[in-house]
C-alpha positions in Angstrom: 1.7 -14.4 7.3 0.2 -11.4 5.5 -2.0 -10.8 8.6 1.1 -10.7 10.8 2.8 -8.3 8.5 -0.3 -6.1 8.6 -0.4 -6.2 12.4 3.3 -5.3 12.6 2.8 -2.4 10.1 -0.2 -1.1 12.1 1.8 -1.3 15.4 4.7 0.6 13.8 2.5 3.4 12.6 -0.3 3.8 15.1 1.9 5.6 17.5 2.0 8.4 15.0 -1.6 8.5 13.8 -3.7 7.7 16.9 -2.3 10.6 19.1 -2.7 12.9 16.1 -6.3 11.8 15.7 -6.9 12.5 19.4 -5.4 16.0 19.2 -7.5 16.9 16.2 -10.8 15.8 17.8 -9.8 17.6 21.1 -9.0 20.9 19.4 -12.2 20.5 17.3 -14.2 20.3 20.6 -12.2 23.2 22.1 -13.0 25.4 19.2 -16.6 24.3 19.3 -16.7 25.5 22.9 -15.3 28.8 21.9 -17.7 29.2 19.1 -20.7 28.2 21.3 -19.6 30.7 23.9 -19.1 33.5 21.4 -15.5 33.8 22.5 -16.1 36.5 25.1 -16.6 34.3 28.1 -13.1 32.9 27.5 -11.3 36.2 27.5 -11.7 37.4 23.9 -10.9 36.1 20.5 -7.1 35.5 21.0 -7.5 32.1 22.6 -10.0 31.1 19.9 -7.6 32.3 17.2 -4.8 30.3 18.7 -6.9 27.2 19.1 -8.3 27.4 15.6 -4.8 27.9 14.2 -3.5 24.8 16.0 -6.5 22.9 14.7 -5.9 23.9 11.1 -2.2 23.1 11.4 -3.1 19.6 12.9 -5.3 18.9 9.9 -2.5 19.9 7.5 0.0 17.8 9.5 -2.4 14.8 9.4 -2.2 14.5 5.6 1.5 15.5 5.4 2.3 12.8 8.0 0.3 10.3 6.0 2.6 10.9 3.0 5.8 11.1 5.1 5.0 7.8 6.9 4.1 6.1 3.6 7.5 7.1 2.2 9.5 6.5 5.3 8.1 3.0 6.1 8.8 1.8 2.5 12.2 3.5 2.3 13.6 2.4 5.6 11.8 -0.9 6.2 12.5 -2.4 2.7 15.2 -0.4 1.1 17.3 0.7 4.1 19.1 -1.1 6.9 15.9 -2.8 8.1 15.5 -4.4 4.6 18.1 -7.0 5.5 15.9 -8.2 8.3 12.6 -7.7 6.4 13.7 -9.9 3.5 15.0 -12.7 5.7 11.4 -13.3 6.9 9.9 -16.5 5.4 7.4 -14.6 3.2 7.2 -13.7 -0.4 8.3 -10.2 -1.4 4.9 -9.2 -2.7 3.5 -9.7 0.8 5.6 -6.8 2.1 4.1 -4.7 -0.6 0.6 -5.9 0.1 0.8 -5.2 3.8 2.2 -1.7 3.4 -0.4 -0.8 0.7 -3.3 -2.1 2.7 -2.2 -0.3 5.9 -1.6 3.0 4.0 -5.1 2.8 2.4 -6.5 2.1 5.9 -4.7 5.1 7.5 -5.6 7.4 4.6 -9.3 6.5 4.9 -9.3 6.9 8.7 -7.5 10.3 8.3 -10.3 11.4 6.0 -13.0 10.2 8.4 -11.3 11.9 11.4 -10.9 15.2 9.4 -14.6 15.0 8.3 -15.7 14.2 11.9 -13.8 17.1 13.3 -15.4 19.5 10.8 -18.8 18.1 11.7 -18.1 18.7 15.4 -17.2 22.3 14.6 -20.3 22.9 12.5 -23.0 21.0 14.3 -25.3 22.5 16.9 -28.7 21.7 18.5 -30.6 23.2 15.5 -28.5 21.2 13.0 -29.1 18.0 14.9 -32.8 18.7 15.0 -32.9 19.4 11.3 -31.0 16.2 10.6 -33.4 14.2 12.6 -36.4 15.8 10.9 -34.9 15.7 7.5 -33.6 12.1 7.5 -36.9 10.4 6.7 -37.4 12.9 3.8 -33.9 12.2 2.6 -34.5 8.4 2.5 -37.8 8.9 0.7 -36.2 11.1 -1.9 -33.8 8.3 -2.9 -36.4 5.5 -2.8 -37.3 6.0 -6.5 -33.7 5.4 -7.5 -33.9 1.9 -6.1 -30.9 -0.5 -6.1 -29.2 1.3 -8.9 -28.4 4.2 -6.6 -26.6 2.0 -4.1 -24.8 0.3 -7.0 -23.5 3.6 -8.2 -22.6 4.6 -4.6 -20.7 1.3 -4.2 -18.8 2.0 -7.4 -17.8 5.5 -6.1 -16.5 4.0 -2.9 -14.6 1.3 -4.7 -13.1 3.8 -7.1 -12.0 6.0 -4.2 -10.2 3.1 -2.5 -8.6 1.9 -5.7 -7.4 5.4 -6.4 -5.7 5.7 -3.0 -4.1 2.3 -3.6 -2.9 3.3 -7.1 -1.3 6.5 -5.8 0.4 4.6 -3.0 1.8 2.1 -5.5 2.9 4.9 -7.8 4.9 6.4 -4.9 6.3 2.9 -4.0 7.4 2.4 -7.6 9.1 5.8 -7.7 11.0 5.1 -4.5 12.1 1.7 -5.7 13.4 3.1 -9.0 14.9 6.1 -7.3 16.8 3.7 -5.0 19.1 2.8 -8.0 20.6 6.3 -7.8 23.8 6.3 -5.9 23.1 9.8 -4.5 20.0 11.9 -3.8 17.7 8.9 -3.9 14.6 10.7 -2.8 15.2 13.5 -5.4 15.5 10.8 -8.0 12.3 9.2 -6.8 10.5 12.5 -7.1 11.7 12.8 -10.7 10.5 9.3 -11.4 7.1 10.1 -9.9 6.8 13.2 -12.1 7.9 11.2 -15.2 5.4 8.4 -14.6 2.7 10.9 -13.9 3.3 12.6 -17.3 3.2 9.2 -19.0 -0.1 8.4 -17.2 -1.6 11.8 -18.2 -0.5 11.3 -21.8 -2.1 7.8 -21.9 -5.3 9.2 -20.3 -5.5 12.0 -22.9 -5.0 9.6 -25.8 -7.7 7.3 -24.5 -10.1 10.1 -23.8 -9.5 11.6 -27.3 -10.0 8.1 -28.8 -13.2 7.7 -26.8 -14.5 11.1 -27.9 -13.8 10.3 -31.6 -15.5 7.0 -31.2 -18.5 8.7 -29.4 -18.0 6.3 -26.4 -18.7 9.1 -24.0 -21.6 10.7 -25.8 -24.1 8.6 -24.0 -22.7 9.7 -20.7 -23.1 13.4 -21.5 -26.5 13.0 -23.0 -27.9 10.4 -20.5 -26.4 11.9 -17.3 -26.0 15.5 -18.2 -29.6 16.1 -19.3 -32.0 15.8 -16.4 -35.0 15.3 -18.6 -33.8 11.7 -19.1 -34.1 11.0 -15.3 -32.3 8.6 -13.1 -33.4 5.5 -14.9 -31.7 6.6 -18.1 -28.6 8.1 -16.5 -27.8 5.5 -13.8 -26.7 2.7 -16.2 -24.5 5.1 -18.1 -23.0 6.5 -14.9 -22.4 3.0 -13.6 -20.7 2.1 -16.8 -18.5 5.2 -16.8 -17.5 4.5 -13.2 -16.8 0.9 -14.1 -14.4 2.1 -16.8 -12.7 4.4 -14.3 -12.3 1.5 -11.9 -10.8 -0.7 -14.6 -8.5 2.1 -15.7 -7.3 2.6 -12.1 -6.8 -1.1 -11.7 -4.7 -1.4 -14.8 -2.3 1.4 -13.7 -2.3 0.1 -10.1 -1.4 -3.4 -11.3 1.4 -2.1 -13.5 2.9 -0.1 -10.6 2.4 -3.1 -8.3 4.1 -5.7 -10.6 7.0 -3.4 -11.5 7.7 -2.6 -7.9 7.5 -6.3 -6.9 9.8 -7.1 -9.7 12.4 -4.5 -8.6 12.2 -5.7 -5.0 12.4 -9.4 -6.0 15.0 -9.2 -8.7 16.8 -5.9 -8.7 17.0 -4.8 -5.1 20.4 -3.5 -4.0 20.6 -2.9 -0.3 23.6 -0.8 0.7 
């Protein structure tokens, strides 16, 4: 049933994201044509300026829309009029939360990929491609001495990035769910909750960091990774451990946001 919820969520949001992705890539190519032609062949710099402005606005709109859709889908589909229908489905409450979180992470990652691809299209030329082809073997050889530890650290970085996106998403969901208790100005109340929870999270982070510094937990990281004379063999295990702590920390906060949101939706939900 979770798969069906995910498919439904994708169908409900793809009509926003897919056309936006297409426009961004089209305007990236248009701007690339202007850049390659040195603007003059197309009547001067005004068309290029207009096209580049639209491209920049589309990139900004992409990430704004990701946030807007995240909020709108949760607010309307679970806490608004659609909530009556959503919660009559024969699924557990947490599955709605699972589906929306997974799809939001998916669109966020795709948005980052599309933005990066469009920038690559703008920047790449024949010389760049030639340099990439020639430099790729050297790049691979440069990382051969690092061995499997390099790919382990890279995997941890990717996992941390995905978990961080999920944690922020769940943070927003929790804020909206708590803000829904307000009889008026629900979104304003949700924003206040978001700020309050952020302050608490920062305080906890600071306390843990200070405790770690006093206990010299992080000294190995700064010595082993910060000093190049120790080399990758010395720094990789420390960096991997540091990233592992960050992943665990993100998981703890994400789990708290998740379970509190699920508890509110399951036990305290008040649809008006």
